[in-house]
N, C-alpha and C positions, 0 to 999 in steps of 0.2 A: 318151511325153509329148514334145511339141515343145519345142525349145530356147527358142523365143520365150515359150512359156507358162511355162517354169521361170524364165527370167531376170526376167520381169515379176512373177511371184508370189513369188519368193524374193529379196528385196533382199540386197545384199552385206553390209550391216551385220550383224555377228554377233548382236547382241541382238534382231534382228528375225527370225532364223531359228528355226523350231521345233526343239526339242530332240529328237534321235533317240535312243531308249533302246536299241533292238536293230536289227541289220541287217534291212532289209526292212520296218521299221515306221516309222510317221510319227506321233510322239507329241509333243504340246506340253505342256511342264510350266509350270504357273502357280504362282509363289510370291507369296503375298499380302504386303501391307505388314506384316502381323503374323507372317510367317514360315510360315504354313500352306502346304501344297503339294497340288496336284491335277494329275493327268495326264489328257490327252485324246488318244485314239487316233483319228486321222482315217482310218486304214485300215478302221475299223469302220463307216464311213458308206458306204451303197450308192451311191457316186459313181465316176465315171471317175477314174483316177489323177491326171490333170492337174487336175481340179477339186479333188481331195483336197489336192494340194500348194498350190493357190491359196488354198483356205480356211484351210489350216494356217498359211500365211504371214500372212494377215489376222488370224487368231486370235492368233498369236504377237506380232504388233505391238501388239495391245491388251493382252496380258499383260505386255509389257516395261515396265520402269520408265518412268513418264510416259505410258504408253499409254492410261490412263484407267480401267483395272480395278485397284483397290486391294484388293479382297476376292474371295474365292472365290465369294461369292454372285453377283457380276457375271458371272464366266466360266461358272459352272454354269447360270445362267438362260439365257444366250445359247446354250450347248451344247445345252440342251434344245430350243430353237427350231430350231437347225441340224439336229438329227436329224429333226425333223418335216419341214423343208423338203427335206432329202435324200431322205426316203421319197417325198415328193410328186414330186420330179424323177425318181426311179427308176421311178415308175409311168407316166411319159410314153412315148408310142410311140417318140419319138426324143429320149432324154435329152440335154441339152447336155453337151458334153465339158469345157467350161471356162467361166470367167466371161464371156469375150467372145462366147460362143454363146447367152447368155441373150437372150430376145426379149420384146417387149411382150406378145405373146400368152401366153407362159409366165407372166410376172409377173401379168397380169390374171387368168389362170386360178387362180393361187395366191391372189390376193386374194379372188376369188369363192368359193373353197373354204373360206375361214376363216369360222367361225361369227361372227355379229354380237354378240359378247360382249367383255368386257374382255380375256379371254385371246386371242381371235381378233385383236383390234386390236393387242395387244402382239406377237403373232407377226409381223404385217405390218410394224410399225414396227421391230422388232428386226432382221429380216432385211434390210430396206432400209438401216438404219444400218450393219449389218455389211458389206454389199457395196459401199457407196458409195466407200470409200477406194481400191478397186482401179481404177487408171486405164483398164483395158481394158473396164470396164462400158460398154456402148453408151449413147450420149446419149439415144436414144429410151426406153430402159429407165429412165434417170435421170429423165426427164420424167414417165414413168408413175409412178415411185416418189414423185414430188413431189406427186402429186394428193392431195387431202384424204382422209383415212381417216375412215370413219364414226365418229361419237361414240356412246358407250354411256351411256345415262341411268342414273344411280345411283339405285337404289330406296331407298337409305339415308336414313332420315328422322331428325330430331332426337327425343330422348326427350321424352315428355310431362312436364309439371311434376311430376306424382306419381312417374313413373318416375325422373326426375332426382333428386328428394328421396330416394327409397328407395336409389338407387345411391350417392349421396353419403353417406347415413347408414351403409350397409354398410361403405364404405371407412373412414369415421371410426371406427366401432366397432372394426374390426380394427386400424387403425394406432394409435389411442389406447391400446388394451389393450397393444400391444407397447411403446409409449412408457413406460407406467406400469411395466411389467415390467422394462424396461432401466433406468429411473431408480431403481427400488427396489434392484436388484442393484448398480448403480453406487454408490449410497450405502453399501451394505454393503461393497463393495470399498474405498471411501475410508476407511471406519472401520477396516477391517483394516490398511490401509497406514499409518494414523495410530496403530496400536497401541491402539485403543479397545476391542478384543474380547479376552476372556479366552482365552489359549492352550489348545488342546485341546478346547474346546467345539464343538458342532455348527456354530454360526455362524462360529467361527474357522476350522474346516475348509472351510466353504463359501467364506469370504473368501480363503483360500489357493488354493483351486481356481479362483476367479474371477481371481485375480492371474495364474495360469498361463494361463488362457483368454484374458485380455486381451493377454498378451504373445505368445502362440503361436497362438491360435485353437483350442486344444485344452485340455481338462481333463487333469490328470495321468494318464498311462497307464503300464502296465508295458511294458518294452522287451524284445522277444524276443531270442533268441540271434543272429538275423540283423540286428538293429538296428531291426526294425520295431516299431511301437507296437501293442500288443494291447489288452486290456480295461482299463477304468478301475481305478485303484488302489482297493482295497476300502474303505479308510476314507473316501475322498471319495464313493465310490458310495453308501455308507450315509448319509452326511451330506446328499447332494444328493437322495436319494430315488429313484434310478434312473439308467439310462444312456441314456434317450431324449432327443430333442432338447429337449423342454420342460424337462427337469430339468438339462440341461447347457448346451450352447452357446447356446440361445435366451435364456438369462439376460442376455446382453450383445449379441446380434446379432439383426437382423431375419431372418426366414426369407423364402423366395422369394415366398410369397403376400402377406406383409406389405409387401414392397417394391413389389408391384403396387398394393396399397391406397394407398401413399404416392404412386405415380405417378398413380393415378386422381384423388387429391385435388389434385395439382399441375395436372392437366389441367382439373379442375373449377374451380379457382381462377383459372387464368391462360389457359385455352384453348390450350395448347401442343400441338404435334405429339408423338406417342408417341416417335419417334426423338429429338426434341429433349430430351424429359424423360430418356430413357435415357442420353443423352450429356451431360447438364447438368453443367457444372463446379460445384465447391463455391462457393456464394454467400458473399461476404465482406462484413462490415459496413464501411461507409465510415468513414474517420476522423472526418468531421464529422457523426456521427449525431445531433447536435442536443442541445438541453437536455432534461432529464428522463430521460436514459439509454435512450431508445427506439432500438434498432438499426435502421439503414437498410441493407438488403442490396442489393448490386449484382449483378444476375443477368445473366450473359452467355449469350445464346441464339444457337444456330447451327442453321439448317435446311437440309438438303440439298435441292437442286432439280434437276429434270431438265436434262440438258445441262450446259454450263459454268456455274460460279458457284454461290455459296451466299448465303443470307440471314443477315446478322449483325444482332443487335439487343441493346441493353442496356436493362434496366428497373431502376428503383430501387423497392424495396418496403419499407415500414416496418412493424415490429412495435410497435404501440402499445396492444395489448390482446388479449383472448381472441378477438375476432371480427375482428381486423385482418388485412389481406392477408399481412403478414409473419410472423404467428404460426406458420403451417405450416412456414415455412423454419426458424424457431427450433427447432421440434420435430423436424424432419428432421435438423438438425445434431446435436441431442442423441441421437437414435436411432441415428445412424450413426457416432458419435464413435469407438467402439472399432474398428469396421471401417476407418475412415479412418486411424486410427493404425497398424494393421497394414499397410495398403497403402502408407502413407508410408515405412515401413521397407523393404518389399520391392520396391516399384515407385514411387519418389518422383516420377517423371515423369508418373504417372497422376493426373489431377485430376478426380474424379467424385463426385457427391453420392449417387447411387442405388447403395448397396452392401448386400449381404446375404451370409449364410453358406450354403454348400452343405452337403449331407449328406456328400458325399465329394469328394475332389479332382477337378478337371476332367480329363476324358479326351481333350480336344482334338478332338471330333467336328465342331465348327463353328468356323471361324476368325473369324466375326463376333461371337463371344461371348467377351468378355475375362474371364479369371479370374486372380486373384492368390492362389495357394495354395488355401485353402478359401473365399476371398471371391469372390462373384459380383459382376460389375460390370454395371450397367444392367439392362434388362428381358430376362429369358430368353425365347427365341423362342416358347415355348408357354405361358408363365406367364399373360399377359393372358387368353388363351382359357380356361385352366383356372380362373382366378379368376372370370371371368364365369359359368362353369357353376356354381361354388360359390354364387353369389348369385342364381341362377335365370335367368341369361341364356343365350342360345344360343351365345355366343362372346365374343370380346374387346369391351369397351365403348369402346375408346379413340377410334376414328374418330367414332362417333355422339356420344360425349360432347363431343369437341372441337367438332363442328358445333353441338351444342346450346348450348354456352357462347358461342361467337363469334357465332352468329346470333340467339339469343334472350335472352342475358344481357348479354354485353359489347357486342353490336351494333356491332362494329367488326372490321376485318381482324385476324387472328392470324397474323402472319408471311406474309401474302399481300398482293398489290396490292388496291386498292379494287375494280378491275374483276373480278378473280378472286373476291373475297369476294361481290360482288353477283351475278355470273352463275353461279358454281359452287355457292355455299353458300346464299345467301339466296333467290334467285328460285325454285329447285326445291323449297324447303322448304314443306310444307303449312301448318305453323303460322305461318310468316312470311307466307304468302299470306293466311291468315285474318286475321292482324293487319293486313295491308295493306288488306284490305277494310274493316275498321273505320276505319282512318285515312282511306281514300278517302271513306267515307261521312261521316265527321266533316268532311272537307274540303269536301264538297258542301254539308253543312249550314251550315258556316261561310260558304261562298260565298253561299248563299241568304240567310243572316242579314245578311251584309255588303251584299248587294244591297238588302235591305229597309231598311238603315240608311244607304244612300248615295243622294244626290240623283240621280234619273234623268230628271227634267224637263229640257228643253233651255233653256239660257240664250239669250235673244234680245234684240235692241235694241228691236224693236216687235212688235206682234201683226200677224197677216195677215188679209185678208178671209176670213170664214168661221169664224174662231176664236170659241169661246163662252167667255164669262167665268164663272169659278167663284169661290168665296170666296177661293181662294188662288192661282190661276193662270189661264192661258187654255188651253182644251181644243181641240186640233186635230182630234180624231176621237172624238166623243162615242159613236158607235155601235159602235166596235170597241175596247172596253176590255179590257185584259189581266186585269182583276180580276173582271169579271162577263160574262155572256153578251151576245151582240150583238142579241138579239131586242128587248129593251126599252131599250137604251142603257145607259150606265154608271150603276150604282147604288152605287158605292163611296163611302166617306167622303171628304169634301174634304181630310182630313188625308193621304190617299194620293195626292193630286195631285202632291206632290213626289217620289213613287216611281213615277210613270207616265211612260213615254216619249212619250205623246201630249200631255203638258202642256208649256206654254211659259211661262217666267218672264221677264218684262221688267222694266225699271226701275220701271214703274208698280206692280208687285207687291212691290217690295222693302220699302216701309214696313210694309205689312200683315204680311208674313212675318217681319220683324224684331220686330214687336209680338207675333206669335204665339209666336215663340221665347222672348220675355221672359215671356209669360203661362204657357207650359209650365214655364219655370224656376221661376216663383212657386208652381206647384202642388207642387213638391218639399216645401215647408214644411208642407203640410197633408195630404199623403197618405203612407201607409206606403211604404217604398222598393220593396217587391215590387209593390205596386199601381201606383205611378207608372211603374215599369219596364215592366210588362205593357201599360198603357194608353197611355202617352205616350213611352216610351223610344225607339222607332223613329222617330217623327215628330221628336222632339227631335234625334236623331242626324243626320237628313237636313238639318234646319235648321242644325245645326253645320257640316255639309259645305258648305252654301250660304254660310254666313258666312265660312268659310275661303276659298272660291273668290272671293268678292267682295272680300274684304280688309277690314281694320278701318276705313279711311277711308270707304269706301262704306257699310259697315254703320252707322257712327255717323251719317252723313248720312241714311240711311233712317230711323233711329229719330227723328231730328229732324223728319222730314216726315210722321210719323203723324198722320192726320186723325181727327176725331170719328167719321166713318163707318167708318174702319178699326177703331177701338176697339169700336164697337157690333158689327161683324161678327165680330170675334175673340171677343168676350164670348159671343155666341150660339153660336159654334162650340164653345168650350170647355165651355159649359153643355149642349150637345147639343140645341139648339133648332132647328138646321137639319135639314130633312127630307132624306133620302137620295134 
């Protein structure tokens, strides 16, 4: 390996150097913010030694504190893409020996080789982001990396109204059953602690077991010679009716699937991201919850975003009854009370709402899943998928449910910008498109109706040679009517002259039109409202429009100038005596 390559790839700062575990190996150790550790051996990649060192240095910089990777999930996902890119480079006729030997042709070949799927797009973007911090990366390659990567259209559609109802009902049934179970056993525990149960009875034994369960997360068990807890103490086993989860710890804690049901309801009620729900802090009632004792919960939301920065938002939600937005929060606080008490003792710095009990202590296989003893925190990575299968879905409902709520129910952005909401969520959604078609059609109908009810005749000071007088206006083009065919000339009602662009209204017509407006007004008193609206409503609206355009003084003057001939003409028009 050249000295130039080593000095550029391995900065002098010790925290940027990859950790070498054994002589001759090049292993980067990533310790996550939660203390989990993973090792990545760059000698296992089919690359030239110089390239291995360069990649290891870049990788180590990202793993270092402040480098951007706080969890093993980030480093593992990048490592997966690096292995694919390394195999691609190794298959080239002349594989590049280091980062500075990468060419535009190699990069473009890599782009073309990736499938036009979300995974292919992710591979391109991940490798580009990984290599850019190296100052030796050629400028031409940087420019090639900056070119727009293909977009992948998501086939994910919102749930239909019936699917949404069934999904929400399934979650409600599961979570409410858990709430009733925990409430019943909590009341029994309170009675035991208050001394309201007769000692030695079955209920008293259950209350004593629940007290131990609430304090430790376990019902009383025998202790082996090595200090390990073994089977449940016999008297409690008989009183509780078995040693399974339903008979023991589920009395005071949600299980994993019930926690998912709660998460589903939170998404259905508030359109939140699944990660946001998983990491939701405990909502607390504001001091000024108001009169009547209705609690107002302040919910603090945080959504991770790609790149730098996060989205923070606070919502106030009130519980004022069974169907109110805040009732679910009240029930969630009740269902997780015992789990939160345990977590507060063992990990007081952890502030989470979504807590559940595991069957066994956490084994530490995934650093992104927090556990406090037997208490699970947030959504287990496979739980939404399994819950979806239990209720008849193919997988997790979270993404589709969030889209359904924000696009079709809330109809506003949910921790997104308005542009993202419109372009990514609303426009591709078939149900939104169908709804938009109805809105557009209604808009067209409204526009047509508005046109019928708006004066379209032109206002003019005088008539022009060739104009033909009608009962209500002057006609400039009798043979090309927008209402009838042009073969025989206009055959429309004289009431439609005010809706015709061929008509011209001059001051000479004002008195007669003002008297017509007055006559149509008088018909309201003798006709049923629906009849008047159907026969005279549009004509009256156009005359109202004319009255507004001319102004009150002109209109009053027009009414003062109505002649006997105007009255006779309008009377015949209103009585239908004029031939069309």
